[in-house]
N, C-alpha and C positions, 0 to 999 in steps of 0.2 A: 602083873595083871594076867588073868587067864583068858583063853580064847573067847569064852562066852561073854565075859564082861567087856572086852575090847570090841567085839562084834556088836553087842547090844548098844553100847554107847555110840559107836559109829552109825549104826542103823537108825538110832533115835534121832541123831543130828540130821541124817538124810531125810527121814520122815518129815521133819520140820521144814525141809526145803522142797517138799512136794513129791518125793519119791514114794513108790509103793513097794511094800515088802513082798517078796516072793519067798520061796522055800529057803534058799541059801543066798539069795541075791536081792539087791535093791534095784528098782527099775523106774525110770522116768521116760516118758515118751511124748511125742507130738506127731504130726502128720508126716514128718520127714525123717525122723530118726528115733532110735531107742538107746538110752544110756543105761549100762549095766554096771553095778559096783559090787564087788565081792571081797572077802577077806581070806587070806591064805597064811597058814602058819609056816614060818621059816625055821632056821636052826636056832636052838637055844631060845632066847627071848625075842627073836625077830618075828615081826608081823608084816605082811605085805597087803596093800590095798590095790586091787586090780580093777581097772576101768576098761569097759568095752563100748564101742560105738557101732551100732548096726543101722544101716541106711535102708529105709523102706523102698526106695526106687530101685534097689538092686534085685528085688523080686525073689529072694530066697526066703526060706522059712525062718521066722524069728527065733533067735537062739535061746537056749536054756542055761548056757554057761558063758562066762566072759570070753573065754578063748575061742568061742565059735563066732564072735562078732567080726565085722569087717576090719575094724581096727581095735587093737587092745594093747594095753601096756600097764606096767606097774607105775603107780603114782610117783614113786621116787625118781623115775626117769624124767618127769616134767619138772619136779621140784627137788633137785639133789641136795639143796641146803637143808631139807628136812629128812634126809635119809636116816640119820642117827638122831633119835630123840632121847632126852634124858628119861631115865627110868622113874616111874611114879610108884611110890610105895604107900 
């Protein structure tokens, strides 16, 4: 699966959950926080889903990238059982 197909499938699933598509990110927000989701290419066939949480009460400018959020992590850190997924052909 190439980057475009992986990203489009993921972003489509997030759109169905109420996220709004930005340029390279998906974004969901409420009055207390913004959740950012992005896709990053790793080595070989690896893909990483990065998630950032930005808190409105912190008073800084809303981020344009996941790594600018107050908290950010790769999804595999929270769900290590899904770190290696079978290759879909």
